[in-house]
C-alpha positions as CSV (number, residue, x, y, z in Angstrom):
1,X,65.3,-133.2,142.0
2,X,64.6,-129.5,142.8
3,X,61.5,-127.9,141.3
4,X,61.7,-124.5,139.8
5,X,59.8,-121.6,141.3
6,X,56.6,-121.3,139.3
7,X,55.3,-117.7,138.8
8,X,51.9,-119.0,137.8
9,X,49.5,-116.3,138.8
10,X,45.8,-116.8,138.2
11,X,42.5,-115.1,139.5
12,X,43.0,-117.0,142.8
13,X,46.8,-117.0,142.9
14,X,48.8,-113.8,142.9
15,X,52.6,-114.3,142.7
16,X,55.2,-111.5,142.7
17,X,58.4,-112.3,140.9
18,X,61.1,-110.5,142.8
19,X,63.8,-111.7,140.5
20,X,62.2,-109.3,137.9
21,X,63.1,-106.5,140.3
22,X,66.7,-107.6,140.6
23,X,66.3,-109.1,144.0
24,X,68.8,-111.9,144.9
25,X,67.4,-112.7,148.3
26,X,63.6,-112.8,148.2
27,X,62.8,-114.8,145.0
28,X,59.0,-114.7,145.1
29,X,56.0,-113.8,147.3
30,X,52.7,-115.6,146.6
31,X,49.1,-115.4,148.0
32,X,46.1,-117.5,147.2
33,X,42.4,-117.2,147.9
34,X,40.9,-120.6,147.4
35,X,37.1,-120.7,147.6
36,X,37.0,-124.5,147.1
37,X,39.4,-127.4,147.6
38,X,42.2,-127.9,145.0
39,X,44.3,-130.8,143.9
40,X,47.0,-131.9,146.4
41,X,50.2,-129.9,146.4
42,X,52.9,-132.1,144.8
43,X,55.8,-133.0,146.9
44,X,58.8,-130.8,146.0
45,X,61.7,-128.8,147.4
46,X,63.4,-125.5,146.7
47,X,67.0,-126.6,146.8
48,X,69.1,-124.2,148.8
49,X,66.2,-121.9,149.4
50,X,63.8,-121.5,152.3
51,X,60.0,-121.2,152.1
52,X,57.9,-119.4,154.7
53,X,54.2,-120.2,154.7
54,X,51.6,-118.2,156.5
55,X,48.1,-119.5,156.6
56,X,45.9,-116.4,157.2
57,X,42.6,-118.2,156.9
58,X,41.5,-121.8,156.8
59,X,43.0,-125.2,157.7
60,X,45.7,-127.1,155.9
61,X,47.8,-130.3,156.2
62,X,51.4,-130.4,155.1
63,X,53.9,-133.2,154.9
64,X,57.6,-132.1,155.4
65,X,60.0,-135.0,154.9
66,X,58.3,-137.5,157.2
67,X,56.7,-135.0,159.6
68,X,53.1,-134.1,159.5
69,X,51.8,-130.5,160.3
70,X,48.2,-129.3,160.7
71,X,47.9,-125.6,160.2
72,X,45.1,-123.4,161.4
73,X,44.5,-119.8,160.3
74,X,47.2,-117.7,161.9
75,X,49.9,-120.4,161.8
76,X,53.3,-120.2,160.2
77,X,55.3,-123.1,158.8
78,X,58.8,-122.9,157.6
79,X,60.3,-125.3,155.1
80,X,64.1,-125.3,155.2
81,X,66.5,-125.8,152.4
82,X,66.6,-129.2,150.6
83,X,63.4,-130.4,152.5
84,X,60.8,-132.2,150.4
85,X,57.3,-130.9,151.3
86,X,53.7,-130.8,150.0
87,X,50.2,-131.8,151.1
88,X,50.6,-135.5,150.5
89,X,47.3,-137.1,149.5
90,X,45.3,-134.3,151.0
91,X,43.9,-131.5,148.9
92,X,44.8,-127.8,149.4
93,X,41.8,-126.5,151.2
94,X,39.6,-123.4,151.1
95,X,41.4,-120.4,152.6
96,X,44.1,-117.7,152.3
97,X,47.7,-118.6,152.3
98,X,50.9,-116.5,151.8
99,X,54.3,-118.0,150.9
100,X,57.7,-116.5,150.5
101,X,60.8,-118.0,148.9
102,X,64.2,-116.8,150.3
103,X,67.6,-117.5,148.9
104,X,70.7,-117.5,151.3
105,X,73.0,-114.5,151.3
106,X,75.9,-114.5,148.9
107,X,79.2,-112.6,148.7
108,X,78.0,-110.9,145.5
109,X,74.9,-109.2,146.9
110,X,73.7,-107.7,150.2
111,X,70.8,-109.6,151.8
112,X,67.9,-107.1,151.7
113,X,70.4,-104.3,151.5
114,X,72.1,-105.1,154.7
115,X,75.8,-105.5,155.4
116,X,77.2,-109.1,154.8
117,X,77.4,-109.8,158.6
118,X,73.9,-108.6,159.3
119,X,72.5,-110.5,156.3
120,X,74.2,-113.7,157.4
121,X,73.0,-113.2,161.0
122,X,69.4,-112.8,159.9
123,X,69.5,-115.9,157.6
124,X,71.1,-118.0,160.4
125,X,68.5,-116.8,162.9
126,X,65.7,-117.9,160.5
127,X,67.5,-121.3,160.1
128,X,67.6,-121.8,163.9
129,X,64.2,-120.6,165.1
130,X,62.9,-122.4,168.3
131,X,60.1,-123.9,166.2
132,X,59.2,-124.2,162.5
133,X,55.5,-124.2,163.2
134,X,54.1,-121.5,165.4
135,X,51.3,-119.0,165.9
136,X,51.7,-115.5,164.4
137,X,50.0,-112.2,165.2
138,X,47.5,-110.9,162.7
139,X,49.5,-107.8,161.8
140,X,52.0,-109.7,159.7
141,X,49.2,-110.2,157.1
142,X,48.9,-106.4,156.8
143,X,52.7,-106.1,156.2
144,X,52.4,-108.7,153.4
145,X,49.3,-107.0,151.9
146,X,51.2,-103.7,151.9
147,X,53.8,-105.3,149.6
148,X,51.2,-106.5,147.2
149,X,49.6,-103.1,147.2
150,X,52.8,-101.3,146.4
151,X,53.5,-103.7,143.6
152,X,50.0,-103.7,142.1
153,X,49.7,-99.9,142.2
154,X,52.8,-99.6,140.0
155,X,51.6,-102.3,137.6
156,X,48.1,-100.8,137.3
157,X,49.7,-97.3,136.7
158,X,51.5,-98.9,133.7
159,X,54.9,-98.0,135.1
160,X,57.4,-98.7,132.2
161,X,60.1,-100.1,134.5
162,X,59.4,-100.8,138.1
163,X,62.9,-102.2,138.4
164,X,64.3,-98.7,138.2
165,X,61.9,-97.2,140.7
166,X,64.3,-96.7,143.7
167,X,61.6,-95.6,146.1
168,X,59.5,-98.6,145.3
169,X,62.4,-101.0,145.9
170,X,63.3,-99.3,149.2
171,X,59.7,-99.5,150.4
172,X,59.4,-103.2,149.5
173,X,62.7,-104.1,151.1
174,X,61.5,-102.3,154.3
175,X,58.3,-104.3,154.4
176,X,60.1,-107.5,153.7
177,X,62.6,-106.9,156.5
178,X,59.8,-105.9,158.9
179,X,58.0,-109.1,158.1
180,X,61.0,-111.3,158.8
181,X,62.0,-109.5,162.0
182,X,58.4,-109.7,163.3
183,X,58.3,-113.4,162.4
184,X,61.5,-114.1,164.4
185,X,60.0,-112.4,167.5
186,X,56.7,-114.3,167.1
187,X,58.5,-117.6,166.8
188,X,60.1,-116.9,170.2
189,X,56.9,-115.6,171.8
190,X,55.2,-118.3,173.8
191,X,52.5,-116.0,175.0
192,X,50.6,-115.4,171.8
193,X,47.1,-116.4,172.8
194,X,45.3,-119.4,171.5
195,X,41.7,-120.0,172.3
196,X,40.2,-118.1,175.2
197,X,37.5,-119.5,177.6
198,X,34.9,-117.2,176.0
199,X,35.4,-118.7,172.6
200,X,35.8,-122.2,173.9
201,X,32.2,-122.0,175.2
202,X,30.9,-121.3,171.7
203,X,33.0,-124.2,170.3
204,X,31.7,-126.5,173.0
205,X,28.1,-125.6,172.1
206,X,28.8,-126.4,168.4
207,X,30.5,-129.7,169.2
208,X,27.8,-130.9,171.5
209,X,25.0,-130.2,169.1
210,X,26.2,-131.4,165.7
211,X,22.8,-131.4,164.1
212,X,22.3,-127.6,164.6
213,X,23.6,-124.6,162.7
214,X,23.9,-121.8,165.2
215,X,23.5,-118.1,164.4
216,X,26.2,-115.6,165.4
217,X,23.7,-114.1,167.8
218,X,23.4,-117.4,169.7
219,X,27.1,-118.1,169.7
220,X,27.9,-114.6,170.9
221,X,25.4,-114.9,173.7
222,X,27.0,-118.2,174.7
223,X,30.4,-116.5,174.8
224,X,29.1,-113.4,176.7
225,X,30.3,-111.1,174.0
226,X,28.7,-108.7,171.6
227,X,28.2,-110.1,168.1
228,X,30.9,-107.9,166.5
229,X,33.4,-108.7,169.3
230,X,32.6,-112.4,169.1
231,X,33.2,-112.6,165.3
232,X,36.5,-110.7,165.6
233,X,37.7,-112.7,168.6
234,X,36.7,-116.1,167.0
235,X,38.5,-115.3,163.7
236,X,41.6,-114.1,165.5
237,X,41.8,-117.0,168.0
238,X,40.6,-119.9,165.9
239,X,41.9,-118.8,162.5
240,X,38.6,-119.0,160.6
241,X,35.2,-117.4,160.8
242,X,32.5,-119.0,163.1
243,X,30.3,-120.0,160.1
244,X,33.3,-121.6,158.4
245,X,34.2,-123.4,161.6
246,X,30.7,-124.9,161.8
247,X,30.8,-126.1,158.2
248,X,34.3,-127.6,158.5
249,X,33.4,-129.4,161.7
250,X,30.3,-131.0,160.0
251,X,32.4,-132.0,157.0
252,X,34.9,-133.7,159.2
253,X,32.1,-135.6,160.9
254,X,30.6,-136.5,157.5
255,X,33.9,-137.9,156.4
256,X,33.9,-140.2,159.4
257,X,30.3,-141.3,158.9
258,X,30.8,-142.1,155.2
259,X,32.7,-145.1,156.4
260,X,29.6,-146.3,158.1
261,X,26.5,-148.0,156.6
262,X,24.5,-144.9,156.4
263,X,22.9,-143.2,153.4
264,X,24.1,-139.8,152.3
265,X,20.6,-138.5,153.0
266,X,20.7,-139.8,156.6
267,X,24.2,-138.2,157.2
268,X,23.1,-134.9,155.8
269,X,20.1,-134.7,158.1
270,X,22.1,-135.9,161.1
271,X,24.4,-132.9,160.6
272,X,21.7,-130.3,160.2
273,X,21.8,-129.8,156.4
274,X,18.4,-128.8,154.9
275,X,18.8,-131.3,152.0
276,X,21.2,-133.9,150.7
277,X,21.8,-131.8,147.6
278,X,22.9,-128.8,149.7
279,X,25.1,-131.2,151.8
280,X,26.7,-132.6,148.6
281,X,27.4,-129.1,147.3
282,X,29.1,-128.0,150.5
283,X,31.0,-131.3,150.8
284,X,32.5,-130.9,147.3
285,X,33.5,-127.3,148.0
286,X,35.5,-128.3,151.0
287,X,36.8,-131.8,149.9
288,X,37.0,-131.5,146.1
289,X,34.9,-134.5,145.6
290,X,31.2,-135.5,146.2
291,X,30.3,-137.6,149.3
292,X,29.7,-140.6,147.1
293,X,33.1,-140.2,145.4
294,X,34.7,-139.8,148.8
295,X,33.0,-143.0,150.1
296,X,34.1,-144.9,147.1
297,X,37.8,-143.8,147.4
298,X,37.9,-144.6,151.1
299,X,36.1,-147.9,151.0
């Protein structure tokens, strides 16, 4: 059974209903900023529609039919028509994610204002990309944010009918088309850099000393970069900030050790936390449950 598109905006979820603007191609564009883990995303599909997910920040697991995908910040995942997808039993994690729902071209309407042949060509290209999971360049986030800004500026100005604002519609269509064309090029680009040797040195230091929390100054020195350059490079290449990476790494190790016969206090000190209370607070923020609850569920 196909689930309907939920336009359920909240303080952490902002969803634009393009159907309200009279769009027949792009149905919705959403963006969430989660500061803590949320309940798992229920397995669902969008019928004949396609969903494009761009994880701007964080890490997230998705299950698409029987295939598993692990996304890092900067990754794109495409869910094709009729495909059942969700996060399985894993919670939606801290981070920033954008998603776009596209409907296939029809004879009654032009896809993003293009000719029927061009619209069909664009849709078919999206259906047959060389990979459904690939690394994207950071500039696509700016394109998406520009769409939200255009929309929000009109709403905040109490515009009586944004549907009749021809210039707004034209600008939004332009950004949407730019996003999709850039996405196609990025899916084909095998040279988008992953993690450089400089950043790998910092990662190695953190992995080899799991009981330590390193400062940006120390990590930058290890990478032979300035602090500002290191922070920028790390976020761009790894997909999350250095501090967030350290915490996530320690939470992953904690999940493994909670299977062992060790106390929560012992685990927290092994991983460099100042107290078991602080460890429990951070663990819940990232996992959605306390260490004790996690241990109970997994035992």
